[in-house]
N, C-alpha and C positions, 0 to 999 in steps of 0.2 A: 504494500500500500504506500502510495506517495501522496503528499498534500502540498499543493502550491499555495504559498502564503505571502502576505506582506506583513511583517512583524508589527507594523504600526496599526494594523486593522484589528478592531475589537472582535469581529466575527471570526477572524483567523485564530486569535488567541483563545477564544472560547472553544473552537473546534479542537485545537491542540490540547487544551485542558481536559476535554471530554475523552479524547483518544488516550491520553495519559491515564485518566481515571479508570478507563476500561482495560488498561494494560495492552493496548494495541501496539503491534510492531509496525513502524512506518518510517519513511524518510521524509525530510523536509526539503522542499525546493523553494528558495526565495526567488520567485520568478522575476522580480524587478532587477535582480543582480545576475541570475542565471536565466537569461531570457529564452523562452521556448522558440524554436524555429517554426517556420510556417508548417513544415511537415509534422512537428510535434503538436501544434495547435490543431491541425486536421485530425490527427490520431485521437486527441482528447475529445474533440467534437464528436467523432464517431462513437467513442465510448460513452459520451454523455447523451447521444441521440439528439443533439441540438445543432443549430446553425450558428455561425459566428455572431450574428446580430443578437442572438439570445444570450450571449455571455459578454456583451460589450457594455461597459459602464458609460452610458451616453451622457451622463451629467459631469464627467470629468472635463476640465478646461481644454485639454487637447482634443476632446471629441467636438467641442464647440468650434475650436480653431479649424478642425478638419471639415466641419459641416456634416458630420456623420448622421445627424437626424434627417438630413435630406437624401441620404443614399438609399437607393432601391434595395429592397430586401428580397432578392430573388437569386436563382441559381447563377445567372450571368454576372452577378456582382460579388459572389461568394469569395473569390480570390482577392478582390480588393479589400474586403473586410478582414480576411485572414492576414493579409500583408500589413494592414493597419495595426492589428493586434500584435504582430511580431515586431513591428517598428516602434510601437508605443505600448509596452506591456502594462502600463498603468490602466489601460482600457479593459484589461481582462478581469472579469468578475472573480471574486475570491471568497473563500478558499475553494479550490477544486481538489477533490479527493478521488484518486484512482483506486478502485477496489480490486481485491485479489481475483475476482471472477472475470475481469476484463471490462467491467463497466466503470462508470465514474458518476459522481454527483457534485453539484455545487452545494457545499456544506454550510450554508448561511444560517441554518436552523439546527437545533439539537436533533430533531427528527431526521433531518437529512444526513447528519453525521452518523447517527445510529443505523440508518439505512445502509450506509457504506460499510459499517462494521459487521452488519449481518450478511453481507454478500460473500 
């Protein structure tokens, strides 16, 4: 199990606390420092069963600068979204937990973290 975190994020810290309390074995990826490649983002999206716009933090300043709210959300623009996430990792929703069964969850709630633990 791996968890993508921003240590400054309270949701990330809560997820780590819960994983620790449950005795889970996991690795931490500080994705702002160890930026995922476009291929890694594609792989995690597949595991999540989501599209890049589903995990994009559209309220971030860089999202406003890029005009992301105006971008089309369709197959033809998917690569553009993924490139933006790889170039500006602050846009990636967090925490993302990759479960041992090959799936992943966005662990913003205790229930989502517990879901990842049960997989």
